[in-house]
LOKE-89000 format. One line per 10 residues: number of its first residue (from 0); for each residue x, y, z of C-alpha. Coordinates in steps of 0.25 Angstrom, whole numbers. Each point is the difference from the previous one (the first is absolute). Layout:
REM LOKE-89000
NUM> X Y Z; ...
REM end
This chain:
REM LOKE-89000
0> 99 -114 49; -4 0 15; 9 -10 8; 12 3 9; 0 -11 10; 15 -2 -2; 2 15 1; 1 2 16; 7 12 5; -4 -1 14
10> 7 -15 -1; 14 -3 8; 1 -11 -11; -3 10 -13; 7 11 5; 13 -11 2; -2 -6 -14; -9 8 -9; 6 -3 -13; -7 -14 -3
20> -13 7 0; 4 12 -9; 4 -11 -11; -14 -6 1; -6 14 0; 7 5 -11; -2 -13 -9; -15 -1 3; -5 13 7; 10 11 -5
30> -12 12 5; -7 -6 11; -10 7 10; 4 -2 14; -13 3 8; 7 1 15; 7 12 -5; -8 4 -11; 10 1 -10; 3 -6 -14
40> 15 -7 2; 8 1 -13; 11 -10 0; 8 0 -13; 12 9 -2; -5 6 -13; -13 4 5; 7 5 13; 11 8 -8; -12 5 -9
50> -10 7 10; 13 5 9; 1 9 -13; -15 2 -3; -5 13 2; -14 -5 2; 3 -5 14; 6 8 12; 5 -1 14; -11 10 4
60> -15 3 -5; -1 12 7; 7 9 -10; -12 -4 -10; -13 -4 9; -5 0 13; -1 -13 10; -14 0 -4; 1 2 -15; 10 -12 1
70> -11 -7 7; 10 -1 12; -2 3 14; 8 13 7; 11 -6 10; -5 0 13; 3 13 10; 10 -6 9; 10 -4 -12; 0 14 -4
80> 14 2 5; 5 -11 -9; -6 3 -13; 4 15 1; 15 -3 2; -2 -12 -10; -7 8 -11; 11 11 2; 10 -9 -6; 3 -1 -14
90> -3 -15 -2; -14 3 2; -2 12 -9; -2 -1 -15; 3 11 -9; 1 12 -1; 1 0 16; 10 -12 -2; 9 7 -10; 1 11 7
100> 4 -7 13; 9 -9 -7; 7 12 -7; 2 8 13; 4 -12 8; 11 -3 -11; 6 14 2; 5 -6 14; 0 -14 -2; 11 1 -11
110> 8 -11 -6; 13 7 5; -8 1 15; -1 -16 -2; 13 -4 -6; 8 10 13; -7 -10 10; 8 -12 -7; 12 1 10; -8 2 12
120> -10 -11 -4; 13 -10 -1; 6 4 12; -13 -2 8; -1 -13 -6; 13 -3 2; -2 2 15; -13 -7 2; 6 -12 -6; 13 1 8
130> -8 1 13; -9 -13 -4; 13 -7 -3; 6 3 12; -11 -5 8; 0 -14 -8; -14 5 -7; -15 -1 4; -12 7 -6; 5 5 -14
140> -12 9 -2; 0 8 14; 14 1 0; 5 3 -13; -13 0 -11; -9 11 9; 11 9 6; 8 4 -15; -12 5 -7; -6 7 10
150> 13 6 5; 1 4 -14; -12 6 -3; 1 9 14; 13 4 -4; -5 4 -14; -11 9 7; 7 5 13; -7 -8 10; 9 2 12
160> 6 -12 6; -8 1 13; -13 -1 -7; 2 -12 -10; -4 -10 9; -15 4 -3; 1 -1 -14; -1 -16 -2; -13 -1 9; -7 11 -7
170> 4 -4 -13; -4 -15 3; -15 6 7; -2 9 -12; 3 -14 -11; -10 -8 7; -12 9 -7; 6 -5 -13; -5 -14 2; -11 -7 -3
180> -14 3 8; 10 6 11; -8 -2 15; -4 12 8; 12 -2 10; 9 1 -13; -7 11 -5; 1 7 14; 14 -2 -1; 3 5 -12
190> -8 13 4; 8 3 12; 13 -2 -7; -5 9 -10; -3 11 10; 13 -2 7; 10 0 -12; -8 12 -7; 2 8 14; 15 -4 1
200> 2 3 -15; -7 12 0; 8 7 11; 13 -6 -6; -3 7 -13; -3 13 7; 13 -1 6; 7 -3 -12; -7 12 -9; 5 10 11
210> 14 -8 3; 4 -7 -14; 10 -13 1; 5 -8 -11; -12 -10 0; -11 -3 -9; -12 5 11; 8 14 -1; 0 -1 -16; -15 -3 -1
220> -3 11 10; 7 10 -10; -8 -5 -12; -9 10 -5; -14 -6 -4; 0 -12 10; -8 2 13; 2 -5 13; -9 -9 0; 5 -7 -13
230> 15 1 6; -5 -10 11; -7 -10 -8; 12 1 -9; 10 -2 11; -10 -11 6; -1 -8 -14; 15 1 -1; 2 -7 13; -11 -11 -2
240> 4 -3 -14; 16 2 2; 0 -10 10; -11 -10 0; 4 -5 -13; 15 -1 2; -2 -7 14; -7 -9 -8; 8 -4 -11; 11 -2 9
250> -7 -10 11; -8 -7 -13; 14 1 -9; 8 -6 11; -11 -12 3; 1 -2 -15; 15 0 -1; 0 -10 12; -9 -9 -6; 8 0 -14
260> 14 -3 5; 5 -2 -14; -5 15 -4; 7 4 13; 12 -7 -3; 2 7 -14; -5 13 6; 13 -1 9; 9 -5 -12; -5 14 -8
270> -3 11 9; -1 8 -12; -14 -6 -2; -6 7 11; -7 9 -7; -7 -10 -10; -1 -9 13; -9 11 7; -9 3 -13; -1 -15 0
280> -4 -3 16; -12 13 -1; -5 -9 -12; 1 -13 7; -6 4 14; -7 12 -3; -1 10 13; -13 8 -6; -9 -11 -5; -12 8 -2
290> -3 14 -6; -13 7 -2; -7 9 -9; -13 6 -1; -8 -2 -15; -4 13 -4; -6 -3 -13; -6 -13 -6; 10 -9 -3; 1 -14 -6
300> 12 -10 4; 1 -13 -6; -14 -1 -5; -5 4 15; -8 14 2; 5 8 12; -9 12 1; 3 14 6; 0 1 15; 7 -15 1
310> 14 -2 5; 11 -10 -4; 10 -6 6; 13 -2 -8; 7 -12 5; 15 3 -1; 3 -14 6; -7 -7 -10; 5 10 -12; 14 -2 4
320> -2 -16 -1; -7 0 -13; 8 -9 -10; -6 9 -12; 11 11 4; 9 -9 8; 9 -12 -4; -1 -11 10; -6 9 10; -3 -10 12
330> 18 1 -1; 7 9 8; 13 4 -10; 7 12 4; 5 0 -14; -13 4 -6; 3 11 -8; -15 0 -8; -7 4 13; -12 10 -2
340> -4 -1 14; -10 11 4; 3 -1 15; 3 15 1; -13 2 -9; -2 8 -14; -5 12 -6; -2 13 8; 0 -7 13; 13 -7 -2
350> 8 1 13; 9 13 1; 7 -7 10; 5 -12 -7; 14 6 -3; 2 1 17; -6 -13 1; 11 -7 -9; 10 8 5; -4 -6 15
360> -3 -14 -6; 15 0 -6; 6 4 12; -7 -9 10; 2 -13 -9; 14 4 -3; 4 2 13; -6 -13 6; 7 -7 -11; 13 5 3
370> 0 0 14; -10 -12 4; 3 -11 -12; -4 -11 10; -13 5 2; -11 -12 3; -14 -1 4; -3 -3 17; -15 -3 -3; -10 2 -12
380> -5 14 0; -15 2 -1; -6 12 -7; -8 12 7; -16 -3 -1; 0 13 -10; -2 -4 -14; 0 13 -8; 15 5 6; 6 -14 1
390> 13 -3 9; 5 -9 10; -3 1 16; 15 -3 2; 12 -8 -6; 9 -6 10; 13 -3 -6; 13 -4 5; 13 7 -5
REM end
């Protein structure tokens, strides 16, 4: 069906509250052609989950066809630095390249290395929250949510402390390209950040190859079969994916808790619920609302033919509110046990950094619950303009 009046990812009102529109889409047009972005919007949990695992779709099509063969235009020449960086990360590779890259990166980004970060994460979260409490509160996003994952990823990679100030601006600029129909200004900022970040990591990797340290860049530089461009793409992906989601789960999650005082009271009374609570907060106000895939072979979804060369937009936020998958999905229930949310994706592109994100979220929510039990909103927060990567501009609170 070719409607889409309610789906408006460039509207501040829609970004602030997309869930009622999703409910109508799931009911009336679960497969919807959206002309402004030339995508098929998929809104039901069953379909999103299945298509994430369907090998007839891919994050890229360049392993099977050229732009022209898929009826697409090549990227503008000025954007080449961004696409070179983006396409060297495993997220936008398909098998066999994706299989090779994930296996090689997994040799360095091991469960043991991630688990070894837990005490570091807990210490950093505690220090950030202590400083936040000492000044009586402020912007929870800028002072706790953002610094924690950026510092953790910098520690993991081995980025010297003096250089870390550049990481967040680079990441924010690059992630602007993942929004729908980004403006020329957004694309140019992403290109500049891609060039600067790539140059920085290339120099760091070469130093670490000559003088290895106990960090991920050194470990990746020692992995046989991983090219320098792939190393750089991997590191940028770890930073971007590894902190954007954590920042937005923290902000969106605390907004949800502060708007549901009975659930916050329950969590304070039962702090052992924090793990379950984090999964529910990721479901309830999903940080990544949309994940796109290219159709590599003709498919059909709920009777709608979707031809090869099309792009589908899998609506994670809608899938996570589907009553066919979740009992009473519009309710925030921190005790929810049956919670098949897809906030980290599914299939071969399931988020490699999910275990680290859960460690960070457990540490920051735990520290705030313990050290700032009187946390309260000073003003109603406003969402940033971005729809795909959806989070708050700020979260002003007192303690």
